PyMOL commands that place a pseudoatom at each C-alpha (Angstrom):
pseudoatom trace, name=CA, resn=MET, resi=1, chain=A, elem=C, hetatm=0, pos=[-7.954, -4.606, 83.989]
pseudoatom trace, name=CA, resn=PRO, resi=2, chain=A, elem=C, hetatm=0, pos=[-10.820, -3.086, 81.967]
pseudoatom trace, name=CA, resn=ALA, resi=3, chain=A, elem=C, hetatm=0, pos=[-14.103, -4.968, 81.863]
pseudoatom trace, name=CA, resn=ARG, resi=4, chain=A, elem=C, hetatm=0, pos=[-13.954, -5.173, 78.056]
pseudoatom trace, name=CA, resn=PRO, resi=5, chain=A, elem=C, hetatm=0, pos=[-11.395, -4.588, 75.282]
pseudoatom trace, name=CA, resn=THR, resi=6, chain=A, elem=C, hetatm=0, pos=[-10.372, -0.995, 74.618]
pseudoatom trace, name=CA, resn=PRO, resi=7, chain=A, elem=C, hetatm=0, pos=[-9.976, 0.569, 71.160]
pseudoatom trace, name=CA, resn=PHE, resi=8, chain=A, elem=C, hetatm=0, pos=[-6.223, 0.214, 71.661]
pseudoatom trace, name=CA, resn=ASP, resi=9, chain=A, elem=C, hetatm=0, pos=[-6.621, -3.532, 72.275]
pseudoatom trace, name=CA, resn=LEU, resi=10, chain=A, elem=C, hetatm=0, pos=[-8.700, -3.989, 69.148]
pseudoatom trace, name=CA, resn=VAL, resi=11, chain=A, elem=C, hetatm=0, pos=[-6.765, -1.780, 66.723]
pseudoatom trace, name=CA, resn=PHE, resi=12, chain=A, elem=C, hetatm=0, pos=[-3.230, -1.090, 67.887]
pseudoatom trace, name=CA, resn=ALA, resi=13, chain=A, elem=C, hetatm=0, pos=[-2.154, -3.941, 70.148]
pseudoatom trace, name=CA, resn=PRO, resi=14, chain=A, elem=C, hetatm=0, pos=[-1.086, -6.154, 67.194]
pseudoatom trace, name=CA, resn=VAL, resi=15, chain=A, elem=C, hetatm=0, pos=[1.293, -3.470, 65.842]
pseudoatom trace, name=CA, resn=ALA, resi=16, chain=A, elem=C, hetatm=0, pos=[2.254, -1.347, 68.852]
pseudoatom trace, name=CA, resn=GLY, resi=17, chain=A, elem=C, hetatm=0, pos=[5.088, -3.553, 70.067]
pseudoatom trace, name=CA, resn=ASP, resi=18, chain=A, elem=C, hetatm=0, pos=[6.813, -3.322, 66.694]
pseudoatom trace, name=CA, resn=ARG, resi=19, chain=A, elem=C, hetatm=0, pos=[5.914, 0.166, 65.462]
pseudoatom trace, name=CA, resn=PHE, resi=20, chain=A, elem=C, hetatm=0, pos=[5.582, 2.426, 68.490]
pseudoatom trace, name=CA, resn=PRO, resi=21, chain=A, elem=C, hetatm=0, pos=[9.146, 1.967, 69.847]
pseudoatom trace, name=CA, resn=ALA, resi=22, chain=A, elem=C, hetatm=0, pos=[10.468, 3.098, 66.452]
pseudoatom trace, name=CA, resn=ILE, resi=23, chain=A, elem=C, hetatm=0, pos=[8.226, 6.162, 66.588]
pseudoatom trace, name=CA, resn=GLY, resi=24, chain=A, elem=C, hetatm=0, pos=[9.455, 6.934, 70.107]
pseudoatom trace, name=CA, resn=ALA, resi=25, chain=A, elem=C, hetatm=0, pos=[13.088, 6.613, 69.000]
pseudoatom trace, name=CA, resn=ALA, resi=26, chain=A, elem=C, hetatm=0, pos=[12.491, 8.914, 66.031]
pseudoatom trace, name=CA, resn=LEU, resi=27, chain=A, elem=C, hetatm=0, pos=[10.810, 11.526, 68.230]
pseudoatom trace, name=CA, resn=ALA, resi=28, chain=A, elem=C, hetatm=0, pos=[13.668, 11.393, 70.727]
pseudoatom trace, name=CA, resn=ALA, resi=29, chain=A, elem=C, hetatm=0, pos=[16.318, 11.629, 68.004]
pseudoatom trace, name=CA, resn=ALA, resi=30, chain=A, elem=C, hetatm=0, pos=[14.607, 14.710, 66.571]
pseudoatom trace, name=CA, resn=GLY, resi=31, chain=A, elem=C, hetatm=0, pos=[14.138, 16.268, 70.009]
pseudoatom trace, name=CA, resn=ARG, resi=32, chain=A, elem=C, hetatm=0, pos=[10.383, 16.497, 69.540]
pseudoatom trace, name=CA, resn=ASP, resi=33, chain=A, elem=C, hetatm=0, pos=[7.717, 16.524, 72.243]
pseudoatom trace, name=CA, resn=PRO, resi=34, chain=A, elem=C, hetatm=0, pos=[5.474, 13.457, 71.724]
pseudoatom trace, name=CA, resn=ARG, resi=35, chain=A, elem=C, hetatm=0, pos=[2.450, 15.535, 72.824]
pseudoatom trace, name=CA, resn=ASP, resi=36, chain=A, elem=C, hetatm=0, pos=[3.014, 18.045, 70.010]
pseudoatom trace, name=CA, resn=ARG, resi=37, chain=A, elem=C, hetatm=0, pos=[0.774, 16.591, 67.312]
pseudoatom trace, name=CA, resn=ASP, resi=38, chain=A, elem=C, hetatm=0, pos=[2.229, 18.661, 64.482]
pseudoatom trace, name=CA, resn=ALA, resi=39, chain=A, elem=C, hetatm=0, pos=[5.703, 17.404, 65.353]
pseudoatom trace, name=CA, resn=PHE, resi=40, chain=A, elem=C, hetatm=0, pos=[4.380, 13.874, 65.851]
pseudoatom trace, name=CA, resn=LEU, resi=41, chain=A, elem=C, hetatm=0, pos=[2.848, 13.793, 62.380]
pseudoatom trace, name=CA, resn=LEU, resi=42, chain=A, elem=C, hetatm=0, pos=[6.139, 14.829, 60.774]
pseudoatom trace, name=CA, resn=VAL, resi=43, chain=A, elem=C, hetatm=0, pos=[7.846, 11.595, 61.859]
pseudoatom trace, name=CA, resn=PRO, resi=44, chain=A, elem=C, hetatm=0, pos=[8.193, 9.306, 58.794]
pseudoatom trace, name=CA, resn=GLU, resi=45, chain=A, elem=C, hetatm=0, pos=[7.202, 6.241, 60.842]
pseudoatom trace, name=CA, resn=VAL, resi=46, chain=A, elem=C, hetatm=0, pos=[3.954, 7.993, 61.813]
pseudoatom trace, name=CA, resn=VAL, resi=47, chain=A, elem=C, hetatm=0, pos=[3.245, 8.997, 58.200]
pseudoatom trace, name=CA, resn=MET, resi=48, chain=A, elem=C, hetatm=0, pos=[3.632, 5.353, 57.177]
pseudoatom trace, name=CA, resn=LEU, resi=49, chain=A, elem=C, hetatm=0, pos=[1.265, 4.199, 59.917]
pseudoatom trace, name=CA, resn=VAL, resi=50, chain=A, elem=C, hetatm=0, pos=[-1.387, 6.732, 58.893]
pseudoatom trace, name=CA, resn=ARG, resi=51, chain=A, elem=C, hetatm=0, pos=[-1.151, 5.507, 55.302]
pseudoatom trace, name=CA, resn=GLU, resi=52, chain=A, elem=C, hetatm=0, pos=[-1.501, 1.883, 56.394]
pseudoatom trace, name=CA, resn=PHE, resi=53, chain=A, elem=C, hetatm=0, pos=[-4.634, 2.556, 58.419]
pseudoatom trace, name=CA, resn=ARG, resi=54, chain=A, elem=C, hetatm=0, pos=[-6.226, 4.768, 55.768]
pseudoatom trace, name=CA, resn=PRO, resi=55, chain=A, elem=C, hetatm=0, pos=[-8.841, 2.919, 53.660]
pseudoatom trace, name=CA, resn=GLU, resi=56, chain=A, elem=C, hetatm=0, pos=[-8.156, 2.532, 49.949]
pseudoatom trace, name=CA, resn=GLY, resi=57, chain=A, elem=C, hetatm=0, pos=[-10.954, 4.938, 49.129]
pseudoatom trace, name=CA, resn=GLY, resi=58, chain=A, elem=C, hetatm=0, pos=[-9.445, 7.615, 51.347]
pseudoatom trace, name=CA, resn=LEU, resi=59, chain=A, elem=C, hetatm=0, pos=[-11.021, 9.412, 54.290]
pseudoatom trace, name=CA, resn=GLY, resi=60, chain=A, elem=C, hetatm=0, pos=[-11.416, 13.022, 53.150]
pseudoatom trace, name=CA, resn=GLU, resi=61, chain=A, elem=C, hetatm=0, pos=[-11.862, 15.173, 56.240]
pseudoatom trace, name=CA, resn=GLY, resi=62, chain=A, elem=C, hetatm=0, pos=[-11.775, 11.986, 58.315]
pseudoatom trace, name=CA, resn=ILE, resi=63, chain=A, elem=C, hetatm=0, pos=[-7.974, 11.927, 58.002]
pseudoatom trace, name=CA, resn=ASP, resi=64, chain=A, elem=C, hetatm=0, pos=[-7.848, 14.343, 60.945]
pseudoatom trace, name=CA, resn=GLN, resi=65, chain=A, elem=C, hetatm=0, pos=[-9.771, 11.862, 63.098]
pseudoatom trace, name=CA, resn=LEU, resi=66, chain=A, elem=C, hetatm=0, pos=[-7.432, 9.055, 62.070]
pseudoatom trace, name=CA, resn=ALA, resi=67, chain=A, elem=C, hetatm=0, pos=[-4.381, 11.166, 62.906]
pseudoatom trace, name=CA, resn=ALA, resi=68, chain=A, elem=C, hetatm=0, pos=[-5.919, 12.049, 66.277]
pseudoatom trace, name=CA, resn=LEU, resi=69, chain=A, elem=C, hetatm=0, pos=[-6.632, 8.388, 67.040]
pseudoatom trace, name=CA, resn=ILE, resi=70, chain=A, elem=C, hetatm=0, pos=[-3.087, 7.288, 66.205]
pseudoatom trace, name=CA, resn=HIS, resi=71, chain=A, elem=C, hetatm=0, pos=[-1.621, 10.122, 68.278]
pseudoatom trace, name=CA, resn=HIS, resi=72, chain=A, elem=C, hetatm=0, pos=[-3.773, 9.328, 71.312]
pseudoatom trace, name=CA, resn=ALA, resi=73, chain=A, elem=C, hetatm=0, pos=[-3.005, 5.620, 70.948]
pseudoatom trace, name=CA, resn=TYR, resi=74, chain=A, elem=C, hetatm=0, pos=[0.721, 6.335, 70.931]
pseudoatom trace, name=CA, resn=LEU, resi=75, chain=A, elem=C, hetatm=0, pos=[0.526, 8.585, 74.006]
pseudoatom trace, name=CA, resn=PHE, resi=76, chain=A, elem=C, hetatm=0, pos=[-1.582, 5.938, 75.768]
pseudoatom trace, name=CA, resn=TRP, resi=77, chain=A, elem=C, hetatm=0, pos=[1.061, 3.300, 75.008]
pseudoatom trace, name=CA, resn=ASP, resi=78, chain=A, elem=C, hetatm=0, pos=[3.935, 5.619, 75.917]
pseudoatom trace, name=CA, resn=SER, resi=79, chain=A, elem=C, hetatm=0, pos=[2.322, 6.330, 79.318]
pseudoatom trace, name=CA, resn=GLY, resi=80, chain=A, elem=C, hetatm=0, pos=[2.099, 2.653, 80.214]
pseudoatom trace, name=CA, resn=SER, resi=81, chain=A, elem=C, hetatm=0, pos=[-1.315, 1.783, 78.707]
pseudoatom trace, name=CA, resn=ARG, resi=82, chain=A, elem=C, hetatm=0, pos=[-3.242, 3.098, 81.710]
pseudoatom trace, name=CA, resn=VAL, resi=83, chain=A, elem=C, hetatm=0, pos=[-6.951, 2.229, 81.736]
pseudoatom trace, name=CA, resn=ALA, resi=84, chain=A, elem=C, hetatm=0, pos=[-9.501, 3.490, 84.248]
pseudoatom trace, name=CA, resn=THR, resi=85, chain=A, elem=C, hetatm=0, pos=[-13.012, 2.072, 84.468]
pseudoatom trace, name=CA, resn=ILE, resi=86, chain=A, elem=C, hetatm=0, pos=[-15.944, 4.080, 85.780]
pseudoatom trace, name=CA, resn=GLY, resi=87, chain=A, elem=C, hetatm=0, pos=[-18.708, 1.965, 87.321]
pseudoatom trace, name=CA, resn=ALA, resi=88, chain=A, elem=C, hetatm=0, pos=[-22.429, 2.424, 86.810]
pseudoatom trace, name=CA, resn=GLU, resi=89, chain=A, elem=C, hetatm=0, pos=[-23.018, 4.002, 90.227]
pseudoatom trace, name=CA, resn=GLU, resi=90, chain=A, elem=C, hetatm=0, pos=[-19.982, 6.251, 89.946]
pseudoatom trace, name=CA, resn=LEU, resi=91, chain=A, elem=C, hetatm=0, pos=[-21.149, 7.474, 86.538]
pseudoatom trace, name=CA, resn=GLY, resi=92, chain=A, elem=C, hetatm=0, pos=[-24.302, 9.021, 88.008]
pseudoatom trace, name=CA, resn=GLY, resi=93, chain=A, elem=C, hetatm=0, pos=[-22.305, 11.093, 90.477]
pseudoatom trace, name=CA, resn=LEU, resi=94, chain=A, elem=C, hetatm=0, pos=[-19.757, 12.017, 87.839]
pseudoatom trace, name=CA, resn=LEU, resi=95, chain=A, elem=C, hetatm=0, pos=[-22.425, 13.484, 85.559]
pseudoatom trace, name=CA, resn=ALA, resi=96, chain=A, elem=C, hetatm=0, pos=[-24.595, 15.035, 88.264]
pseudoatom trace, name=CA, resn=ASP, resi=97, chain=A, elem=C, hetatm=0, pos=[-25.476, 18.687, 87.831]
pseudoatom trace, name=CA, resn=GLY, resi=98, chain=A, elem=C, hetatm=0, pos=[-23.134, 20.882, 89.856]
pseudoatom trace, name=CA, resn=ALA, resi=99, chain=A, elem=C, hetatm=0, pos=[-20.319, 18.354, 90.255]
pseudoatom trace, name=CA, resn=GLU, resi=100, chain=A, elem=C, hetatm=0, pos=[-17.355, 19.955, 92.000]
pseudoatom trace, name=CA, resn=PRO, resi=101, chain=A, elem=C, hetatm=0, pos=[-14.280, 20.589, 89.805]
pseudoatom trace, name=CA, resn=GLY, resi=102, chain=A, elem=C, hetatm=0, pos=[-10.909, 19.138, 90.711]
pseudoatom trace, name=CA, resn=ALA, resi=103, chain=A, elem=C, hetatm=0, pos=[-7.823, 21.006, 91.828]
pseudoatom trace, name=CA, resn=GLY, resi=104, chain=A, elem=C, hetatm=0, pos=[-6.822, 22.032, 88.295]
pseudoatom trace, name=CA, resn=PRO, resi=105, chain=A, elem=C, hetatm=0, pos=[-3.634, 21.503, 86.266]
pseudoatom trace, name=CA, resn=ARG, resi=106, chain=A, elem=C, hetatm=0, pos=[-0.304, 20.525, 87.795]
pseudoatom trace, name=CA, resn=ALA, resi=107, chain=A, elem=C, hetatm=0, pos=[3.132, 21.907, 86.996]
pseudoatom trace, name=CA, resn=GLU, resi=108, chain=A, elem=C, hetatm=0, pos=[4.002, 18.624, 85.246]
pseudoatom trace, name=CA, resn=PRO, resi=109, chain=A, elem=C, hetatm=0, pos=[1.824, 16.835, 82.658]
pseudoatom trace, name=CA, resn=SER, resi=110, chain=A, elem=C, hetatm=0, pos=[-0.156, 13.876, 83.957]
pseudoatom trace, name=CA, resn=PRO, resi=111, chain=A, elem=C, hetatm=0, pos=[0.007, 10.554, 82.104]
pseudoatom trace, name=CA, resn=ALA, resi=112, chain=A, elem=C, hetatm=0, pos=[-2.300, 9.928, 79.183]
pseudoatom trace, name=CA, resn=ARG, resi=113, chain=A, elem=C, hetatm=0, pos=[-4.906, 7.228, 79.755]
pseudoatom trace, name=CA, resn=TYR, resi=114, chain=A, elem=C, hetatm=0, pos=[-8.156, 5.695, 78.521]
pseudoatom trace, name=CA, resn=VAL, resi=115, chain=A, elem=C, hetatm=0, pos=[-11.272, 6.004, 80.670]
pseudoatom trace, name=CA, resn=GLN, resi=116, chain=A, elem=C, hetatm=0, pos=[-14.044, 3.475, 79.997]
pseudoatom trace, name=CA, resn=VAL, resi=117, chain=A, elem=C, hetatm=0, pos=[-17.692, 4.070, 80.934]
pseudoatom trace, name=CA, resn=PRO, resi=118, chain=A, elem=C, hetatm=0, pos=[-20.536, 1.563, 81.352]
pseudoatom trace, name=CA, resn=GLU, resi=119, chain=A, elem=C, hetatm=0, pos=[-21.883, 0.257, 78.058]
pseudoatom trace, name=CA, resn=ARG, resi=120, chain=A, elem=C, hetatm=0, pos=[-24.831, 2.027, 76.417]
pseudoatom trace, name=CA, resn=ARG, resi=121, chain=A, elem=C, hetatm=0, pos=[-25.245, 4.559, 79.233]
pseudoatom trace, name=CA, resn=VAL, resi=122, chain=A, elem=C, hetatm=0, pos=[-23.856, 7.710, 77.539]
pseudoatom trace, name=CA, resn=TRP, resi=123, chain=A, elem=C, hetatm=0, pos=[-25.020, 8.583, 74.022]
pseudoatom trace, name=CA, resn=ALA, resi=124, chain=A, elem=C, hetatm=0, pos=[-24.301, 11.227, 71.398]
pseudoatom trace, name=CA, resn=ARG, resi=125, chain=A, elem=C, hetatm=0, pos=[-24.772, 11.968, 67.728]
pseudoatom trace, name=CA, resn=PRO, resi=126, chain=A, elem=C, hetatm=0, pos=[-21.123, 12.220, 66.660]
pseudoatom trace, name=CA, resn=VAL, resi=127, chain=A, elem=C, hetatm=0, pos=[-22.008, 12.730, 62.983]
pseudoatom trace, name=CA, resn=GLU, resi=128, chain=A, elem=C, hetatm=0, pos=[-24.725, 15.241, 62.173]
pseudoatom trace, name=CA, resn=GLY, resi=129, chain=A, elem=C, hetatm=0, pos=[-27.745, 13.551, 60.627]
pseudoatom trace, name=CA, resn=GLU, resi=130, chain=A, elem=C, hetatm=0, pos=[-26.589, 10.064, 61.606]
pseudoatom trace, name=CA, resn=PRO, resi=131, chain=A, elem=C, hetatm=0, pos=[-28.025, 7.888, 64.415]
pseudoatom trace, name=CA, resn=PHE, resi=132, chain=A, elem=C, hetatm=0, pos=[-27.018, 8.278, 68.048]
pseudoatom trace, name=CA, resn=GLU, resi=133, chain=A, elem=C, hetatm=0, pos=[-24.150, 6.047, 69.179]
pseudoatom trace, name=CA, resn=PRO, resi=134, chain=A, elem=C, hetatm=0, pos=[-23.085, 4.874, 72.648]
pseudoatom trace, name=CA, resn=LEU, resi=135, chain=A, elem=C, hetatm=0, pos=[-19.864, 6.110, 74.210]
pseudoatom trace, name=CA, resn=ASP, resi=136, chain=A, elem=C, hetatm=0, pos=[-17.295, 3.431, 75.020]
pseudoatom trace, name=CA, resn=GLY, resi=137, chain=A, elem=C, hetatm=0, pos=[-14.810, 5.772, 76.655]
pseudoatom trace, name=CA, resn=CYS, resi=138, chain=A, elem=C, hetatm=0, pos=[-12.327, 8.596, 76.163]
pseudoatom trace, name=CA, resn=PHE, resi=139, chain=A, elem=C, hetatm=0, pos=[-8.599, 8.943, 75.668]
pseudoatom trace, name=CA, resn=LEU, resi=140, chain=A, elem=C, hetatm=0, pos=[-7.361, 11.775, 77.906]
pseudoatom trace, name=CA, resn=ASP, resi=141, chain=A, elem=C, hetatm=0, pos=[-4.191, 13.739, 77.199]
pseudoatom trace, name=CA, resn=PRO, resi=142, chain=A, elem=C, hetatm=0, pos=[-3.671, 16.467, 79.857]
pseudoatom trace, name=CA, resn=ALA, resi=143, chain=A, elem=C, hetatm=0, pos=[-1.155, 19.285, 79.496]
pseudoatom trace, name=CA, resn=PRO, resi=144, chain=A, elem=C, hetatm=0, pos=[0.463, 21.366, 82.256]
pseudoatom trace, name=CA, resn=ASP, resi=145, chain=A, elem=C, hetatm=0, pos=[-0.844, 24.658, 80.864]
pseudoatom trace, name=CA, resn=GLY, resi=146, chain=A, elem=C, hetatm=0, pos=[-4.461, 24.017, 81.789]
pseudoatom trace, name=CA, resn=ARG, resi=147, chain=A, elem=C, hetatm=0, pos=[-5.586, 22.315, 78.582]
pseudoatom trace, name=CA, resn=LEU, resi=148, chain=A, elem=C, hetatm=0, pos=[-6.995, 18.841, 78.093]
pseudoatom trace, name=CA, resn=ARG, resi=149, chain=A, elem=C, hetatm=0, pos=[-7.295, 16.883, 74.870]
pseudoatom trace, name=CA, resn=VAL, resi=150, chain=A, elem=C, hetatm=0, pos=[-10.186, 14.394, 74.842]
pseudoatom trace, name=CA, resn=LEU, resi=151, chain=A, elem=C, hetatm=0, pos=[-10.830, 11.787, 72.152]
pseudoatom trace, name=CA, resn=ALA, resi=152, chain=A, elem=C, hetatm=0, pos=[-14.214, 10.102, 72.591]
pseudoatom trace, name=CA, resn=VAL, resi=153, chain=A, elem=C, hetatm=0, pos=[-14.843, 6.672, 71.061]
pseudoatom trace, name=CA, resn=PHE, resi=154, chain=A, elem=C, hetatm=0, pos=[-18.420, 5.875, 70.024]
pseudoatom trace, name=CA, resn=GLY, resi=155, chain=A, elem=C, hetatm=0, pos=[-20.086, 2.762, 68.655]
pseudoatom trace, name=CA, resn=LEU, resi=156, chain=A, elem=C, hetatm=0, pos=[-17.389, 0.266, 69.609]
pseudoatom trace, name=CA, resn=ARG, resi=157, chain=A, elem=C, hetatm=0, pos=[-18.885, -3.221, 69.385]
pseudoatom trace, name=CA, resn=PRO, resi=158, chain=A, elem=C, hetatm=0, pos=[-17.678, -6.655, 68.219]
pseudoatom trace, name=CA, resn=GLU, resi=159, chain=A, elem=C, hetatm=0, pos=[-19.920, -6.897, 65.156]
pseudoatom trace, name=CA, resn=ARG, resi=160, chain=A, elem=C, hetatm=0, pos=[-18.810, -3.517, 63.780]
pseudoatom trace, name=CA, resn=ALA, resi=161, chain=A, elem=C, hetatm=0, pos=[-15.658, -3.161, 61.693]
pseudoatom trace, name=CA, resn=GLY, resi=162, chain=A, elem=C, hetatm=0, pos=[-14.819, 0.258, 63.137]
pseudoatom trace, name=CA, resn=PHE, resi=163, chain=A, elem=C, hetatm=0, pos=[-15.976, 3.035, 65.435]
pseudoatom trace, name=CA, resn=THR, resi=164, chain=A, elem=C, hetatm=0, pos=[-16.472, 6.795, 65.473]
pseudoatom trace, name=CA, resn=VAL, resi=165, chain=A, elem=C, hetatm=0, pos=[-14.176, 9.273, 67.197]
pseudoatom trace, name=CA, resn=VAL, resi=166, chain=A, elem=C, hetatm=0, pos=[-14.704, 12.913, 68.176]
pseudoatom trace, name=CA, resn=GLU, resi=167, chain=A, elem=C, hetatm=0, pos=[-12.044, 15.154, 69.682]
pseudoatom trace, name=CA, resn=ALA, resi=168, chain=A, elem=C, hetatm=0, pos=[-12.410, 18.170, 71.951]
pseudoatom trace, name=CA, resn=GLN, resi=169, chain=A, elem=C, hetatm=0, pos=[-9.632, 20.145, 73.572]
pseudoatom trace, name=CA, resn=GLY, resi=170, chain=A, elem=C, hetatm=0, pos=[-9.033, 23.184, 75.717]
pseudoatom trace, name=CA, resn=ALA, resi=171, chain=A, elem=C, hetatm=0, pos=[-9.257, 24.570, 79.228]
pseudoatom trace, name=CA, resn=ARG, resi=172, chain=A, elem=C, hetatm=0, pos=[-12.154, 23.481, 81.394]
pseudoatom trace, name=CA, resn=PRO, resi=173, chain=A, elem=C, hetatm=0, pos=[-15.344, 25.197, 80.148]
pseudoatom trace, name=CA, resn=ALA, resi=174, chain=A, elem=C, hetatm=0, pos=[-16.575, 27.936, 82.460]
pseudoatom trace, name=CA, resn=GLY, resi=175, chain=A, elem=C, hetatm=0, pos=[-20.272, 28.568, 83.011]
pseudoatom trace, name=CA, resn=LEU, resi=176, chain=A, elem=C, hetatm=0, pos=[-21.300, 25.850, 80.579]
pseudoatom trace, name=CA, resn=VAL, resi=177, chain=A, elem=C, hetatm=0, pos=[-25.080, 25.561, 80.129]
pseudoatom trace, name=CA, resn=ARG, resi=178, chain=A, elem=C, hetatm=0, pos=[-27.374, 24.102, 77.514]
pseudoatom trace, name=CA, resn=PRO, resi=179, chain=A, elem=C, hetatm=0, pos=[-29.370, 26.580, 75.415]
pseudoatom trace, name=CA, resn=ASP, resi=180, chain=A, elem=C, hetatm=0, pos=[-32.634, 24.808, 76.272]
pseudoatom trace, name=CA, resn=GLY, resi=181, chain=A, elem=C, hetatm=0, pos=[-31.976, 25.043, 80.003]
pseudoatom trace, name=CA, resn=THR, resi=182, chain=A, elem=C, hetatm=0, pos=[-31.757, 21.301, 80.624]
pseudoatom trace, name=CA, resn=ALA, resi=183, chain=A, elem=C, hetatm=0, pos=[-28.947, 19.949, 82.790]
pseudoatom trace, name=CA, resn=LEU, resi=184, chain=A, elem=C, hetatm=0, pos=[-25.617, 19.023, 81.261]
pseudoatom trace, name=CA, resn=PHE, resi=185, chain=A, elem=C, hetatm=0, pos=[-25.559, 15.358, 80.169]
pseudoatom trace, name=CA, resn=ALA, resi=186, chain=A, elem=C, hetatm=0, pos=[-29.350, 15.075, 80.533]
pseudoatom trace, name=CA, resn=PRO, resi=187, chain=A, elem=C, hetatm=0, pos=[-30.826, 12.548, 78.068]
pseudoatom trace, name=CA, resn=VAL, resi=188, chain=A, elem=C, hetatm=0, pos=[-32.452, 13.684, 74.840]
pseudoatom trace, name=CA, resn=LEU, resi=189, chain=A, elem=C, hetatm=0, pos=[-33.416, 10.216, 73.620]
pseudoatom trace, name=CA, resn=GLU, resi=190, chain=A, elem=C, hetatm=0, pos=[-37.039, 9.242, 74.207]
pseudoatom trace, name=CA, resn=GLY, resi=191, chain=A, elem=C, hetatm=0, pos=[-37.323, 7.252, 77.427]
pseudoatom trace, name=CA, resn=GLY, resi=192, chain=A, elem=C, hetatm=0, pos=[-33.730, 8.096, 78.318]
pseudoatom trace, name=CA, resn=ALA, resi=193, chain=A, elem=C, hetatm=0, pos=[-34.490, 9.460, 81.764]
pseudoatom trace, name=CA, resn=GLN, resi=194, chain=A, elem=C, hetatm=0, pos=[-36.404, 6.322, 82.786]
pseudoatom trace, name=CA, resn=ALA, resi=195, chain=A, elem=C, hetatm=0, pos=[-33.564, 4.137, 81.467]
pseudoatom trace, name=CA, resn=GLY, resi=196, chain=A, elem=C, hetatm=0, pos=[-30.899, 6.118, 83.330]
pseudoatom trace, name=CA, resn=LEU, resi=197, chain=A, elem=C, hetatm=0, pos=[-29.179, 7.309, 80.158]
pseudoatom trace, name=CA, resn=HIS, resi=198, chain=A, elem=C, hetatm=0, pos=[-27.093, 10.417, 79.531]
pseudoatom trace, name=CA, resn=THR, resi=199, chain=A, elem=C, hetatm=0, pos=[-26.421, 12.430, 76.373]
pseudoatom trace, name=CA, resn=LEU, resi=200, chain=A, elem=C, hetatm=0, pos=[-23.556, 14.572, 75.099]
pseudoatom trace, name=CA, resn=THR, resi=201, chain=A, elem=C, hetatm=0, pos=[-24.897, 17.459, 73.023]
pseudoatom trace, name=CA, resn=GLY, resi=202, chain=A, elem=C, hetatm=0, pos=[-21.712, 19.164, 71.818]
pseudoatom trace, name=CA, resn=THR, resi=203, chain=A, elem=C, hetatm=0, pos=[-17.928, 19.272, 71.958]
pseudoatom trace, name=CA, resn=GLU, resi=204, chain=A, elem=C, hetatm=0, pos=[-17.911, 21.602, 74.985]
pseudoatom trace, name=CA, resn=GLU, resi=205, chain=A, elem=C, hetatm=0, pos=[-19.991, 19.082, 76.886]
pseudoatom trace, name=CA, resn=LEU, resi=206, chain=A, elem=C, hetatm=0, pos=[-17.557, 16.375, 75.771]
pseudoatom trace, name=CA, resn=LEU, resi=207, chain=A, elem=C, hetatm=0, pos=[-14.647, 18.478, 77.016]
pseudoatom trace, name=CA, resn=GLU, resi=208, chain=A, elem=C, hetatm=0, pos=[-16.364, 18.952, 80.381]
pseudoatom trace, name=CA, resn=LEU, resi=209, chain=A, elem=C, hetatm=0, pos=[-16.920, 15.204, 80.563]
pseudoatom trace, name=CA, resn=GLY, resi=210, chain=A, elem=C, hetatm=0, pos=[-13.214, 14.676, 79.953]
pseudoatom trace, name=CA, resn=TRP, resi=211, chain=A, elem=C, hetatm=0, pos=[-12.320, 17.007, 82.813]
pseudoatom trace, name=CA, resn=ARG, resi=212, chain=A, elem=C, hetatm=0, pos=[-14.731, 15.211, 85.134]
pseudoatom trace, name=CA, resn=MET, resi=213, chain=A, elem=C, hetatm=0, pos=[-13.287, 11.864, 84.090]
pseudoatom trace, name=CA, resn=GLY, resi=214, chain=A, elem=C, hetatm=0, pos=[-9.820, 13.118, 84.900]
pseudoatom trace, name=CA, resn=ASP, resi=215, chain=A, elem=C, hetatm=0, pos=[-10.967, 14.301, 88.329]
pseudoatom trace, name=CA, resn=ALA, resi=216, chain=A, elem=C, hetatm=0, pos=[-12.708, 10.999, 89.069]
pseudoatom trace, name=CA, resn=CYS, resi=217, chain=A, elem=C, hetatm=0, pos=[-9.785, 8.836, 87.970]
pseudoatom trace, name=CA, resn=GLY, resi=218, chain=A, elem=C, hetatm=0, pos=[-7.021, 10.796, 89.670]
pseudoatom trace, name=CA, resn=GLN, resi=219, chain=A, elem=C, hetatm=0, pos=[-5.739, 12.338, 86.463]
pseudoatom trace, name=CA, resn=GLY, resi=220, chain=A, elem=C, hetatm=0, pos=[-3.382, 14.470, 88.488]
pseudoatom trace, name=CA, resn=GLU, resi=221, chain=A, elem=C, hetatm=0, pos=[-1.686, 11.432, 89.997]
pseudoatom trace, name=CA, resn=PRO, resi=222, chain=A, elem=C, hetatm=0, pos=[1.606, 10.173, 88.539]
for i in range(1, 222): cmd.bond("trace and resi %d" % i, "trace and resi %d" % (i + 1))
show_as sticks, trace
zoom trace
């Protein structure tokens, strides 16, 4: 069990038991791959769910983030609601410079899951010009062709009515370095090094984090 509620627990648990089986049945009847987001978003039951979660004032470009969140939540549920928790000590090794990559993609897709990190240890600025927010965790959706889809959840806390999501996807980045020469995931917040904090500085770094999370949590396991 996770140490604290996940975004799925807080947002989707009240409706998943009623709505997600209907979505699964519609996908199966249409012969669509649940991991194909374009096909997923064509299902009428999904369209209705997106409309229900959309604020009255609309979301503008944020509709893509909402669609991504609903898709990841469905895949998480469909894979058995798997949650992995990374401890504080494990996090340091996971983000260490020069961490060894895993064995790579398997012939069959691995299950989707949510990986939770220690609170207020990994930070990022998910919206340009806005304050830094702490990472709660990431939804991981691996594919057999060497790609990984990562949806990071920032700023999840009881007193806040929502949270921020950022998605990155693709093959594992090769030769990834920061332009300023600092180590990947090194803190940029003042006093961050002394406090043992880490920072994500872009979507490629987020994608690399997702791959490392998958390696650490046995993403290749059934």
